[in-house]
N, C-alpha and C positions, 0 to 999 in steps of 0.2 A: 504493500500498499503504498511505500514512499515513494515520491518523484525524485525523477533524476533528469537534469537540464542541460543541455551543451549550450553554452554561451560563446560566440563565435569572437567577439572583440575583447572579452576578457580572458579569451585564452585558457579557459578550464571549464569543468564539470561540475556541477552542484546537487548535493542532493538534499532534499527537504522531506523531514520525518514524518511520518503519518500523523502526528499529534500538532505538526507546527504547519500542517495544510489550511489554515484560516488568513483571513486578511491580514498583509505585512507580515505573515508569519518568516523566520529564519531559516536559513540552508543552515544544514549542521555537518555537512561534511564537503570539502573543496579537494579536486584535483587537480593537478596542472599548476599549484601553486601552493605555497607553504603556510597561506594565510587568507583570509578573506579580503584582505585590503593590497594586497600585493596585484600586480598586473606585469608578469616577467612574460616573454615568450622565450621559447627555446625546443632544442630537438635533441632530449635526454629520454630517459624512462622516466622521468619527474616532471618534465614540463611539455607545453602545448601551444601550438601556434594555429590559429582559427579552427576551432573544431565544429564539427557537424554532427552527422548524423551518430545516436547511441543505440547498442540494444545489447541484453542480456542473453548468454545463451542458457541453455536447459540445465547448466550445473550453477548459476548464478555469478559467473564470470560477466565482467562487463567490457563491451567491445566499443571502442571510441573510434570514428573518423576522425583522424588528426590532418583535415585537408591542408594546411599550410606546410607541414612537412611530408605531403605526400606519403600516408601511412595508415595503417589500422593498428590501432593497439588493443592490448588485452591485459585489463586489470583482473587478477584472479579476485575472489570473493575474499580472502583474506587480507588483500591490499586495500579494500575499498575505505581509506582512512585519510582523512586529510593527509595531503603530501606523498601515497601511496604510490608505488612505481607499479609500473608496466613490466610485464615478463615475458610478450611474445609481440613482435614488430612484422605485420605483412607491408609490402611497398619498398622496403628495403632491408638491407643485409643486416643492420644491427643500428642500434639507437641512436647514433650520434651524425649515421648518415641521411641526406635528403637531397636524391634525387630522382628526377620524374622520366618515366617511360613508356611505352606499349611493350611490353613483352607480357611472360607468364607471371613473373613476379614483380614488376613494376607497375605504378599508376600513375595517373596525371590528373590532380584536383578532384580527388574521390570525395562524394558528399553526406550518401546515403547508402547503410546497410538492413541486412535484415538475417534471419536464419528460417531455414525450412525445417519441416516436421523432421527430419533426420540429423539436424545438425548442423547442416553445409552453412558454409557464410557466403551469401549474397552479395555483391558490392556495385553498386553504379558509379562507375569510373567516369566519370562527367568530361574529363577534357579528350579523353579518348572515344567519345560516343559508344561506349560500350557496358555492358553487364558482365561481370566476373563472378565465378564459383569457386570457393576454394572450398572442398571436401574437409570431412572430420580430419581425417589422416594427414593434410597438408595445412593445418592451424598450427603451423609453429613458425618461428624466426624464417625469413625469406620463403616461405612455403609458396608453392606456385599454384596459379589457378588451372582448371581442368575443362572448363566451359566456358563461351565467351558467346554471349549474342548481343548482336549489331555489327558483328564484323566476321569476316570469312575465318579468320585465322588471330594469332595473339599478337601480329607485328604491323596490321592493317591499321589503319587511322582513318577510314572513310567515314563522312557525314551524309544522309540520306533521309528521305521521307519515304520511305516503302516497309513491308511487311519483315523485312529482314536487316533495317538500318534504321539508324538513331541519331539526333543530335543533341548534346547535351543531356542526357537522363539525369535525373534527381531520384526523388521518391521512388521505392519501392516495397511491395509485399505481396504473400499469398495469402489466398483465398481457404477457404475449408477443405477445397478438392485437392488442393495442391498445385493450383494454377498462379503464376506470378504475374503481376501487373504492375506495370513500370510507366513512371512520370517521364513522357518524354518531352522535356521542357521546349527547347529549340522548335519542335514541330507542333506545338501547341495541342498536345494529344496524350491520352492515355492509351496504354495498348496491352493487350491480354496474351499471355503466353501459354497455351495449356503444358499441362504437365507432360505428354507426350512430343513436346516439341523443344522441351530443354536440352538441348544438344548445340553444340559451336553451331552458330548460322541458322537455328531454329529462326521461324519466323511467326509473326505475330497472328492470331485470328480475330480479335477483335478491337476494334478503335472507338474510344471516344473522343467527342470534341472535335472531330472530321466527318464527313461523309463516306470516306474511303481513304484506303492507305498512301495516297501520291497527294492529296489534299492539303495546305499548309495556309490556312485563315486564322485568324483570332476575333474574338467578340465576347461583349456580355450581353449573353442569353442563354438559355436553359441547356443549349447544345455546343456552346463553345467556350474557349478558354482564354485567358491571357496571363502568362510568365505565373505558369501552378508549378507548385514546388514539391509536394508531398501528399501522399493519401495511407490511410488507414482504415480497416474493416471494421466495422462494429458486430 
């Protein structure tokens, strides 16, 4: 029942205990800083730079998209205290590197993450216009993705508006049937990838916000979007 919040410009993640979820309530834990008034950015196991999406795995570990450092960090449940250290980094080979790329082990401006029912981590790699799957077995420092959506392979970086291409994806989430839904921000649409198509180069089968997979218009109606960011299922 606690709420965890990713704070982009303060380079930190905050925890609000259930008892503090009242108007004006105070956070009780901060990650990325040593206290609540510091605003230091860095690329170590205890510092962050422009944090974005966060998600818990089934074991209670917190995963944080550290966008500015081109990486995804794992904070084990035991380290979820102020100033706690991450123990796993994806997108880099260690905690002090800061390189971007488009391979199976590097990312470019990742923003959001989600876990599927099997515990695999899916990452919206916005700058590479792709979605990456990191299987459970590869959730270790420097681990490699094994599936890419939006591209035909791990070294391509093409953007487009078709059923198999993306343009700056952001939010993503799984429905109860195991289908993946992706916010394709640059194309002003939301895509559904059925569970059967969650393989490299797989195609979306449903589009919201457009009338087909090759249209790209925006608006303020019940069927159009403008600069959408994230989604969630109730």
